Backbone as CSV, one residue per row, in Angstrom:
resi,resn,N_x,N_y,N_z,CA_x,CA_y,CA_z,C_x,C_y,C_z
1,UNK,112.385,92.298,124.205,111.345,93.203,123.740,109.975,92.601,124.020
2,UNK,109.093,93.372,124.598,107.711,92.958,124.832,106.845,93.509,123.700
3,UNK,106.137,92.613,123.023,105.461,92.959,121.774,103.958,92.750,121.863
4,UNK,103.203,93.736,121.378,101.750,93.648,121.237,101.424,93.575,119.750
5,UNK,100.605,92.594,119.353,100.281,92.374,117.945,98.796,92.666,117.714
6,UNK,98.524,93.611,116.836,97.148,93.963,116.500,96.650,93.035,115.392
7,UNK,95.399,92.615,115.502,94.750,91.754,114.498,95.486,90.433,114.303
8,UNK,95.689,89.663,115.374,96.464,88.424,115.258,95.763,87.323,114.464
9,UNK,94.491,87.494,114.187,93.770,86.498,113.398,93.785,86.835,111.904
10,UNK,94.298,87.991,111.560,94.379,88.402,110.169,95.519,87.723,109.435
11,UNK,95.553,87.920,108.130,96.560,87.278,107.278,97.975,87.602,107.749
12,UNK,98.258,88.869,107.964,99.591,89.253,108.414,99.780,89.009,109.900
13,UNK,98.733,89.231,110.696,98.842,89.026,112.133,99.229,87.607,112.497
14,UNK,98.692,86.639,111.782,99.041,85.235,112.026,100.533,84.998,111.807
15,UNK,101.040,85.513,110.683,102.450,85.298,110.358,103.371,86.047,111.311
16,UNK,102.984,87.258,111.681,103.791,88.018,112.636,103.858,87.299,113.975
17,UNK,102.728,86.751,114.413,102.707,85.989,115.660,103.644,84.788,115.570
18,UNK,103.600,84.087,114.453,104.467,82.925,114.269,105.943,83.326,114.295
19,UNK,106.295,84.335,113.516,107.698,84.757,113.438,108.189,85.256,114.782
20,UNK,107.393,86.102,115.454,107.809,86.661,116.739,107.952,85.591,117.803
21,UNK,107.081,84.573,117.760,107.120,83.513,118.771,108.389,82.670,118.672
22,UNK,109.073,82.738,117.540,110.292,81.953,117.324,111.555,82.702,117.702
23,UNK,111.420,83.963,118.136,112.569,84.790,118.485,112.810,84.756,119.991
24,UNK,114.030,84.412,120.385,114.348,84.296,121.803,114.349,85.646,122.515
25,UNK,114.582,86.725,121.781,114.656,88.038,122.414,113.329,88.790,122.381
26,UNK,112.256,88.117,121.966,110.945,88.756,121.888,109.943,87.983,122.731
27,UNK,109.185,88.717,123.533,108.086,88.119,124.294,106.783,88.753,123.814
28,UNK,105.896,87.935,123.304,104.571,88.428,122.923,103.740,88.573,124.186
29,UNK,103.264,89.789,124.447,102.521,90.031,125.688,101.014,90.061,125.457
30,UNK,100.596,90.060,124.190,99.164,90.057,123.939,98.850,90.379,122.494
31,UNK,97.593,90.180,122.167,97.066,90.570,120.866,95.883,91.499,121.079
32,UNK,95.482,92.180,120.012,94.327,93.075,120.082,93.372,92.728,118.957
33,UNK,92.147,92.376,119.335,91.126,92.031,118.354,89.866,92.841,118.573
34,UNK,88.903,92.734,117.661,87.650,93.494,117.793,86.794,92.983,118.952
35,UNK,86.128,93.901,119.599,85.227,93.534,120.692,84.123,92.609,120.180
36,UNK,83.766,91.649,120.997,82.668,90.754,120.666,83.063,89.482,119.956
37,UNK,84.310,89.359,119.522,84.734,88.142,118.849,84.873,87.004,119.864
38,UNK,84.594,85.795,119.416,84.576,84.667,120.347,85.963,84.249,120.814
39,UNK,87.000,84.786,120.209,88.349,84.394,120.612,88.989,85.371,121.607
40,UNK,88.286,86.430,121.978,88.823,87.363,122.956,89.052,86.614,124.274
41,UNK,90.243,86.793,124.835,90.616,86.121,126.077,91.381,84.822,125.864
42,UNK,91.352,84.297,124.641,92.091,83.071,124.356,93.554,83.395,124.063
43,UNK,94.410,82.392,124.137,95.830,82.586,123.890,96.053,83.008,122.434
44,UNK,96.944,83.965,122.224,97.175,84.484,120.883,97.742,83.421,119.948
45,UNK,98.517,82.494,120.504,99.047,81.422,119.670,97.947,80.549,119.106
46,UNK,96.958,80.248,119.926,95.806,79.458,119.475,94.990,80.235,118.449
47,UNK,94.757,81.514,118.730,93.965,82.352,117.829,94.646,82.485,116.468
48,UNK,95.962,82.645,116.476,96.708,82.808,115.230,96.947,81.487,114.516
49,UNK,96.676,80.382,115.195,96.822,79.083,114.565,98.261,78.678,114.307
50,UNK,99.169,79.026,115.232,100.583,78.702,115.016,100.978,77.356,115.614
51,UNK,100.012,76.654,116.207,100.277,75.313,116.711,100.812,75.242,118.116
52,UNK,100.804,76.358,118.830,101.252,76.357,120.218,100.703,77.585,120.930
53,UNK,100.647,77.504,122.254,100.291,78.671,123.050,101.558,79.429,123.417
54,UNK,101.430,80.743,123.560,102.593,81.552,123.914,102.435,82.232,125.272
55,UNK,101.306,81.988,125.941,101.111,82.537,127.277,100.665,83.977,127.306
56,UNK,99.966,84.415,126.257,99.482,85.797,126.200,98.105,85.804,125.570
57,UNK,97.146,86.520,126.157,95.771,86.521,125.633,95.555,87.573,124.558
58,UNK,94.424,87.454,123.888,93.959,88.488,122.967,92.978,89.382,123.711
59,UNK,93.225,90.673,123.703,92.375,91.663,124.359,91.455,92.313,123.326
60,UNK,90.396,92.967,123.820,89.505,93.704,122.927,89.523,95.200,123.198
61,UNK,90.438,95.651,124.059,90.553,97.065,124.409,92.033,97.373,124.562
62,UNK,92.570,98.251,123.749,94.000,98.521,123.782,94.442,99.123,125.109
63,UNK,93.529,99.808,125.792,93.891,100.393,127.074,94.156,99.331,128.135
64,UNK,93.669,98.119,127.907,93.886,97.026,128.865,95.241,96.342,128.687
65,UNK,95.911,96.610,127.572,97.134,95.856,127.291,98.318,96.692,126.832
66,UNK,98.115,97.949,126.497,99.189,98.717,125.889,100.371,98.932,126.820
67,UNK,100.114,99.023,128.126,101.221,99.252,129.048,102.040,97.987,129.315
68,UNK,101.614,96.855,128.754,102.387,95.616,128.875,103.537,95.562,127.873
69,UNK,103.475,96.386,126.829,104.400,96.225,125.711,105.421,97.351,125.619
70,UNK,106.460,97.077,124.824,107.422,98.103,124.429,107.107,98.613,123.025
71,UNK,106.696,97.681,122.153,106.467,97.996,120.745,105.159,97.341,120.293
72,UNK,104.468,98.007,119.371,103.237,97.488,118.779,103.471,97.250,117.289
73,UNK,102.995,96.117,116.786,102.946,95.897,115.338,101.485,95.823,114.929
74,UNK,101.134,96.630,113.946,99.738,96.752,113.534,99.601,96.613,112.018
75,UNK,99.000,95.523,111.577,98.575,95.355,110.190,97.078,95.080,110.249
76,UNK,96.272,96.124,110.265,94.836,95.922,110.455,94.047,96.719,109.428
77,UNK,93.158,97.569,109.911,92.311,98.406,109.057,92.573,99.863,109.422
78,UNK,92.296,100.754,108.490,92.638,102.156,108.686,92.062,102.718,109.984
79,UNK,90.779,102.502,110.234,90.160,103.070,111.438,90.792,102.508,112.703
80,UNK,91.060,101.196,112.702,91.706,100.569,113.860,93.105,101.136,114.046
81,UNK,93.834,101.261,112.963,95.206,101.752,113.043,95.278,103.169,113.584
82,UNK,94.302,103.997,113.277,94.300,105.356,113.817,94.089,105.339,115.318
83,UNK,93.233,104.451,115.789,93.036,104.306,117.234,94.314,103.812,117.904
84,UNK,94.971,102.854,117.270,96.220,102.317,117.816,97.291,103.404,117.856
85,UNK,97.388,104.188,116.786,98.370,105.271,116.744,98.157,106.256,117.892
86,UNK,96.919,106.649,118.117,96.643,107.638,119.162,96.949,107.071,120.540
87,UNK,96.647,105.791,120.753,96.964,105.155,122.036,98.473,105.028,122.207
88,UNK,99.161,104.641,121.143,100.618,104.506,121.221,101.262,105.847,121.560
89,UNK,100.783,106.897,120.962,101.331,108.223,121.244,101.057,108.633,122.680
90,UNK,99.845,108.382,123.137,99.487,108.771,124.509,100.292,108.005,125.551
91,UNK,100.610,106.751,125.253,101.330,105.903,126.215,102.822,105.795,125.907
92,UNK,103.286,106.545,124.893,104.704,106.572,124.535,105.233,105.181,124.182
93,UNK,104.556,104.512,123.247,104.962,103.194,122.782,105.373,103.256,121.310
94,UNK,106.447,102.579,120.971,106.896,102.531,119.580,105.884,101.756,118.745
95,UNK,105.742,102.150,117.473,104.712,101.560,116.618,105.239,101.281,115.221
96,UNK,105.035,100.038,114.769,105.236,99.660,113.374,103.853,99.450,112.775
97,UNK,103.515,100.229,111.756,102.197,100.115,111.125,102.363,99.760,109.656
98,UNK,101.812,98.609,109.274,101.859,98.170,107.893,100.532,98.302,107.179
99,UNK,99.558,98.899,107.844,98.257,99.145,107.218,98.417,100.169,106.096
100,UNK,97.648,100.029,105.029,97.701,100.992,103.934,96.306,101.568,103.673
101,UNK,96.254,102.603,102.845,94.980,103.218,102.488,94.650,104.470,103.282
102,UNK,95.628,105.068,103.961,95.377,106.265,104.757,95.179,107.491,103.864
103,UNK,94.350,108.403,104.333,94.202,109.690,103.654,95.420,110.553,103.972
104,UNK,95.567,111.651,103.257,96.673,112.569,103.521,96.606,113.103,104.946
105,UNK,95.412,113.384,105.413,95.249,113.900,106.772,95.668,112.857,107.804
106,UNK,95.291,111.605,107.570,95.680,110.535,108.494,97.183,110.300,108.468
107,UNK,97.775,110.350,107.279,99.228,110.196,107.169,99.942,111.310,107.930
108,UNK,99.374,112.510,107.891,99.971,113.631,108.616,99.935,113.398,110.120
109,UNK,98.937,112.671,110.589,98.855,112.366,112.021,99.991,111.441,112.445
110,UNK,100.395,110.543,111.557,101.565,109.702,111.857,102.813,110.568,111.985
111,UNK,102.960,111.537,111.068,104.117,112.420,111.138,104.117,113.219,112.433
112,UNK,102.942,113.655,112.856,102.854,114.429,114.098,103.210,113.574,115.299
113,UNK,102.796,112.316,115.283,103.080,111.411,116.407,104.570,111.165,116.569
114,UNK,105.319,111.303,115.478,106.765,111.062,115.529,107.486,112.047,116.443
115,UNK,106.822,113.120,116.824,107.422,114.043,117.793,107.514,113.419,119.174
116,UNK,106.677,112.400,119.420,106.594,111.810,120.757,107.028,110.353,120.834
117,UNK,106.946,109.609,119.713,107.262,108.179,119.733,108.043,107.789,118.476
118,UNK,108.800,106.695,118.545,109.364,106.138,117.315,108.238,105.465,116.531
119,UNK,108.068,105.855,115.281,106.959,105.313,114.502,107.428,105.002,113.085
120,UNK,106.968,103.886,112.554,107.267,103.505,111.186,105.964,103.137,110.500
121,UNK,105.584,103.936,109.498,104.426,103.627,108.658,104.990,103.103,107.347
122,UNK,104.920,101.809,107.152,105.581,101.175,106.011,104.560,100.444,105.154
123,UNK,104.434,100.872,103.908,103.530,100.182,102.996,104.014,98.794,102.645
124,UNK,105.305,98.538,102.842,105.863,97.224,102.546,107.075,96.996,103.436
125,UNK,107.088,95.896,104.172,108.165,95.613,105.117,109.134,94.551,104.612
126,UNK,109.056,94.217,103.336,109.991,93.257,102.751,111.353,93.906,102.513
127,UNK,112.411,93.189,102.858,113.759,93.697,102.612,114.009,93.860,101.119
128,UNK,113.565,92.887,100.314,113.844,92.935,98.884,113.030,94.036,98.201
129,UNK,111.792,94.274,98.665,111.028,95.390,98.113,111.746,96.708,98.370
130,UNK,112.318,96.848,99.549,113.031,98.086,99.847,114.318,98.216,99.036
131,UNK,114.887,97.079,98.629,115.984,97.127,97.665,115.453,97.561,96.295
132,UNK,114.249,97.098,95.944,113.611,97.562,94.704,113.485,99.079,94.698
133,UNK,113.102,99.656,95.828,112.985,101.113,95.916,114.303,101.793,95.537
134,UNK,115.419,101.217,96.024,116.724,101.803,95.712,117.022,101.717,94.215
135,UNK,116.679,100.596,93.604,116.886,100.436,92.163,115.999,101.404,91.373
136,UNK,114.758,101.573,91.841,113.853,102.531,91.195,114.406,103.950,91.319
137,UNK,114.909,104.286,92.492,115.480,105.618,92.702,116.634,105.871,91.733
138,UNK,117.547,104.909,91.641,118.700,105.058,90.756,118.261,105.189,89.299
139,UNK,117.284,104.378,88.909,116.820,104.405,87.522,116.105,105.714,87.203
140,UNK,115.259,106.174,88.125,114.525,107.424,87.897,115.475,108.608,87.777
141,UNK,116.530,108.617,88.588,117.511,109.706,88.505,118.250,109.673,87.171
142,UNK,118.452,108.464,86.644,119.266,108.314,85.446,118.479,108.516,84.163
143,UNK,117.290,107.892,84.071,116.539,107.925,82.807,115.077,108.339,82.977
144,UNK,114.717,108.826,84.160,113.321,109.180,84.410,112.770,110.200,83.435
145,UNK,113.583,111.192,83.079,113.117,112.242,82.175,113.085,111.796,80.722
146,UNK,113.681,110.643,80.430,113.767,110.166,79.055,112.763,109.056,78.755
147,UNK,112.011,108.626,79.768,111.144,107.465,79.601,109.735,107.751,80.109
148,UNK,108.791,106.913,79.664,107.440,106.913,80.222,107.420,105.892,81.352
149,UNK,106.885,106.295,82.505,106.940,105.451,83.701,105.539,104.976,84.066
150,UNK,105.392,103.685,84.203,104.115,103.072,84.578,104.360,102.103,85.735
151,UNK,103.413,102.039,86.659,103.522,101.162,87.829,102.322,100.226,87.861
152,UNK,102.592,98.935,87.955,101.541,97.915,87.981,101.634,97.133,89.277
153,UNK,100.493,97.000,89.997,100.488,96.151,91.183,99.405,95.086,91.077
154,UNK,99.752,93.867,91.490,98.844,92.718,91.487,98.671,92.218,92.908
155,UNK,97.408,92.010,93.317,97.112,91.492,94.648,95.913,90.546,94.577
156,UNK,95.690,89.845,95.679,94.536,88.952,95.763,93.243,89.757,95.787
157,UNK,92.139,89.063,95.627,90.835,89.704,95.456,90.370,90.439,96.717
158,UNK,90.998,90.193,97.862,90.573,90.829,99.110,91.309,92.122,99.415
159,UNK,92.260,92.483,98.584,92.985,93.739,98.779,92.018,94.909,98.672
160,UNK,92.044,95.805,99.655,91.041,96.859,99.734,91.403,98.118,98.949
161,UNK,92.673,98.504,98.955,93.030,99.793,98.373,93.762,99.616,97.043
162,UNK,93.503,100.548,96.134,94.156,100.588,94.834,94.461,102.051,94.497
163,UNK,95.677,102.376,94.078,96.851,101.504,94.019,97.246,101.020,95.414
164,UNK,98.098,100.027,95.446,98.561,99.500,96.726,99.460,100.514,97.429
165,UNK,99.650,100.304,98.729,100.559,101.165,99.477,101.969,101.110,98.925
166,UNK,102.380,99.927,98.477,103.708,99.789,97.897,103.821,100.566,96.590
167,UNK,102.781,100.487,95.742,102.793,101.245,94.490,102.912,102.743,94.759
168,UNK,102.206,103.214,95.778,102.289,104.632,96.128,103.685,104.984,96.633
169,UNK,104.291,104.083,97.424,105.642,104.348,97.904,106.629,104.392,96.737
170,UNK,106.428,103.521,95.740,107.263,103.575,94.539,107.107,104.937,93.859
171,UNK,105.868,105.424,93.785,105.636,106.749,93.222,106.356,107.835,93.991
172,UNK,106.346,107.726,95.315,107.042,108.702,96.149,108.543,108.669,95.896
173,UNK,109.093,107.466,95.754,110.526,107.324,95.470,110.873,108.002,94.150
174,UNK,110.041,107.758,93.135,110.270,108.364,91.824,110.183,109.889,91.916
175,UNK,109.175,110.376,92.631,109.012,111.815,92.777,110.200,112.467,93.453
176,UNK,110.704,111.850,94.522,111.860,112.410,95.224,113.096,112.377,94.337
177,UNK,113.244,111.279,93.572,114.420,111.151,92.707,114.405,112.185,91.588
178,UNK,113.207,112.527,91.089,113.096,113.438,89.956,112.746,114.868,90.371
179,UNK,112.547,115.066,91.665,112.286,116.408,92.175,110.954,116.988,91.769
180,UNK,109.894,116.149,91.768,108.579,116.668,91.409,107.485,115.860,92.098
181,UNK,106.290,116.408,92.111,105.129,115.729,92.682,104.492,114.872,91.587
182,UNK,104.781,113.594,91.606,104.284,112.718,90.538,102.792,112.437,90.678
183,UNK,102.220,112.737,91.825,100.796,112.463,92.025,99.906,113.603,91.517
184,UNK,100.504,114.737,91.244,99.709,115.902,90.844,98.948,115.650,89.549
185,UNK,99.581,114.949,88.602,98.899,114.671,87.341,98.996,113.194,86.971
186,UNK,99.060,112.335,87.977,99.145,110.897,87.725,97.844,110.381,87.119
187,UNK,97.947,109.310,86.349,96.776,108.640,85.801,96.573,107.323,86.540
188,UNK,95.317,106.922,86.642,94.968,105.682,87.337,94.133,104.825,86.394
189,UNK,94.841,103.956,85.629,94.164,103.191,84.600,93.789,104.106,83.439
190,UNK,93.254,103.516,82.390,92.863,104.311,81.240,91.586,103.751,80.632
191,UNK,90.823,104.634,80.016,89.599,104.219,79.345,89.308,105.194,78.209
192,UNK,88.866,104.666,77.062,88.518,105.527,75.950,89.731,106.129,75.274
193,UNK,89.545,107.267,74.641,90.632,107.940,73.938,91.463,108.725,74.951
194,UNK,92.680,108.287,75.167,93.491,108.940,76.204,94.973,108.825,75.852
195,UNK,95.421,109.617,74.892,96.849,109.616,74.570,97.681,109.904,75.816
196,UNK,98.841,109.275,75.878,99.669,109.426,77.067,100.190,110.860,77.204
197,UNK,100.154,111.361,78.416,100.672,112.690,78.698,102.182,112.608,78.909
198,UNK,102.891,113.600,78.442,104.333,113.640,78.647,104.662,113.947,80.101
199,UNK,105.606,113.207,80.642,106.160,113.542,81.953,105.412,113.030,83.158
200,UNK,104.236,112.390,82.971,103.518,111.898,84.144,103.741,110.396,84.312
201,UNK,103.265,109.852,85.409,103.315,108.416,85.617,101.886,107.892,85.742
202,UNK,101.731,106.598,85.521,100.411,105.985,85.601,100.455,104.775,86.510
203,UNK,99.367,104.567,87.242,99.221,103.430,88.145,98.140,102.498,87.596
204,UNK,98.400,101.212,87.665,97.435,100.202,87.236,97.371,99.114,88.308
205,UNK,96.181,98.611,88.574,96.000,97.594,89.612,95.194,96.423,89.086
206,UNK,95.656,95.222,89.422,94.933,93.983,89.104,94.601,93.302,90.426
207,UNK,93.358,92.848,90.573,92.910,92.157,91.774,92.188,90.878,91.374
208,UNK,92.553,89.754,92.014,91.844,88.523,91.690,92.373,87.315,92.440
209,UNK,91.456,86.420,92.790,91.813,85.143,93.398,92.770,85.296,94.565
210,UNK,93.773,84.418,94.606,94.797,84.500,95.648,96.152,84.820,95.015
211,UNK,96.120,85.648,93.985,97.324,85.993,93.233,98.403,86.537,94.173
212,UNK,99.650,86.085,94.009,100.716,86.604,94.869,100.946,88.092,94.636
213,UNK,101.404,88.779,95.663,101.697,90.201,95.566,102.842,90.428,94.586
214,UNK,102.606,91.282,93.595,103.615,91.575,92.577,103.578,93.054,92.237
215,UNK,104.753,93.662,92.099,104.856,95.056,91.673,105.888,95.161,90.571
216,UNK,105.518,95.836,89.485,106.437,96.072,88.378,106.457,97.553,88.040
217,UNK,107.648,98.084,87.876,107.835,99.465,87.444,108.425,99.428,86.041
218,UNK,107.743,100.073,85.105,108.182,100.114,83.713,108.812,101.471,83.415
219,UNK,110.014,101.467,82.886,110.652,102.662,82.340,110.740,102.418,80.836
220,UNK,109.858,103.075,80.067,109.668,102.735,78.659,110.249,103.828,77.766
221,UNK,111.246,103.426,76.983,111.862,104.347,76.044,111.442,104.018,74.621
222,UNK,112.185,104.512,73.672,111.912,104.244,72.260,112.713,103.022,71.831
223,UNK,112.001,101.946,71.502,112.664,100.730,71.068,113.224,99.875,72.181
224,UNK,113.017,100.268,73.424,113.509,99.478,74.552,112.771,99.874,75.822
225,UNK,112.802,98.993,76.818,112.201,99.315,78.106,112.902,98.522,79.200
226,UNK,112.844,99.048,80.395,113.377,98.379,81.587,112.214,98.078,82.509
227,UNK,112.114,96.835,82.980,111.085,96.418,83.924,111.746,95.959,85.214
228,UNK,111.369,96.581,86.306,111.852,96.183,87.626,110.686,95.548,88.373
229,UNK,110.820,94.284,88.749,109.703,93.527,89.319,110.084,92.852,90.617
230,UNK,109.171,92.918,91.583,109.269,92.125,92.809,108.047,91.239,92.906
231,UNK,108.261,89.959,93.178,107.166,89.009,93.388,107.319,88.361,94.751
232,UNK,106.243,88.307,95.494,106.240,87.626,96.791,105.431,86.340,96.651
233,UNK,106.068,85.194,96.838,105.363,83.922,96.729,104.440,83.683,97.915
234,UNK,104.758,84.288,99.057,103.872,84.256,100.227,104.142,85.513,101.042
235,UNK,103.466,85.648,102.167,103.555,86.893,102.932,104.528,86.826,104.099
236,UNK,105.244,85.723,104.257,106.133,85.608,105.414,107.252,86.639,105.367
237,UNK,107.707,86.994,104.162,108.785,87.981,104.064,108.367,89.309,104.700
238,UNK,107.097,89.668,104.577,106.613,90.918,105.172,106.554,90.813,106.693
239,UNK,106.207,89.627,107.200,106.158,89.424,108.647,107.555,89.481,109.256
240,UNK,108.512,88.844,108.592,109.902,88.888,109.074,110.384,90.338,109.122
241,UNK,110.097,91.097,108.078,110.499,92.495,108.040,109.839,93.322,109.127
242,UNK,108.566,93.048,109.399,107.845,93.796,110.434,108.443,93.543,111.812
243,UNK,108.793,92.292,112.088,109.402,91.959,113.381,110.790,92.600,113.488
244,UNK,111.552,92.580,112.407,112.851,93.260,112.412,112.675,94.762,112.647
245,UNK,111.633,95.333,112.067,111.371,96.756,112.251,111.033,97.074,113.704
246,UNK,110.249,96.200,114.344,109.907,96.406,115.756,111.163,96.368,116.628
247,UNK,112.033,95.422,116.338,113.288,95.331,117.096,114.134,96.586,116.876
248,UNK,114.130,97.098,115.657,114.875,98.311,115.335,114.352,99.511,116.114
249,UNK,113.022,99.663,116.191,112.433,100.825,116.865,112.636,100.805,118.372
250,UNK,112.874,99.632,118.933,112.953,99.483,120.385,113.957,100.442,121.009
251,UNK,115.072,100.685,120.347,116.139,101.509,120.922,116.193,102.915,120.337
252,UNK,115.195,103.279,119.550,115.248,104.566,118.868,114.540,105.673,119.655
253,UNK,115.010,106.877,119.426,114.365,108.063,119.960,113.112,108.362,119.137
254,UNK,112.205,109.196,119.651,111.031,109.563,118.852,111.439,110.086,117.479
255,UNK,110.656,109.698,116.486,110.936,110.123,115.125,110.188,109.254,114.132
256,UNK,110.206,109.668,112.880,109.575,108.910,111.807,110.662,108.116,111.088
257,UNK,110.523,106.807,111.081,111.532,105.929,110.503,110.950,105.151,109.329
258,UNK,111.837,104.626,108.493,111.442,103.851,107.332,112.124,102.487,107.377
259,UNK,111.663,101.572,106.508,112.339,100.287,106.399,113.759,100.472,105.872
260,UNK,113.997,101.493,105.072,115.355,101.763,104.612,116.274,102.071,105.795
261,UNK,115.758,102.815,106.796,116.533,103.077,108.014,116.843,101.772,108.728
262,UNK,115.836,100.932,108.846,115.972,99.652,109.545,117.009,98.759,108.869
263,UNK,117.012,98.753,107.549,117.860,97.852,106.782,119.220,98.468,106.452
264,UNK,119.397,99.736,106.768,120.682,100.384,106.499,120.900,100.719,105.041
265,UNK,119.830,100.867,104.272,119.953,101.217,102.858,120.238,102.716,102.718
């Protein structure tokens, strides 16, 4: 598989470059960075700081490198990711996108692109997080109507979007399991006098320092509660999942895929 990595100097891009460089069946053909950066043209291994060169440069224009690859992995910024999506669709390249914070209209563009390319828009590429989704689904089907449901996400101070993409995906899982739109009357934090509404869910976000990524789903009953929690001690698990997802998409027909598809859940 020939792989193009977007934002190789970013937190996730560095780890994806490291993980991909260790796979015998993957060849990194280039990286994509912003125009004007001093590392454009340098080896992606050097730029990502993985301790070795891999024989592929960082480009500043996707049109200069997209035809070198089979699959693109993109963990960048919303505006960049939309440009990458449109280029991938035009050039018929598979795309794994782990960027979060898209509007409904932008998310719909990913769905439209699936008519032409294999595409995976995943708020979380961890295998264990996707197992959490299955546990949340089972719990929501069983006791969702009997409990108050709250979702808490913790991230470092540089996280841009709240709730997190993973928290939103958890909400989607709950909504599908219970057969309703949980976002229609969802609450986002609370302030002042605000008695809890029956039947809705609430999202809460904590941001600070370099706190590890953590998500907890509370199913709160009378006199008891169930807490389902995933904690990531570092971000390598997400990079491993992203590379596995790219390998999965390589042989797929155009369509919209999920990490659950990749993992066989």
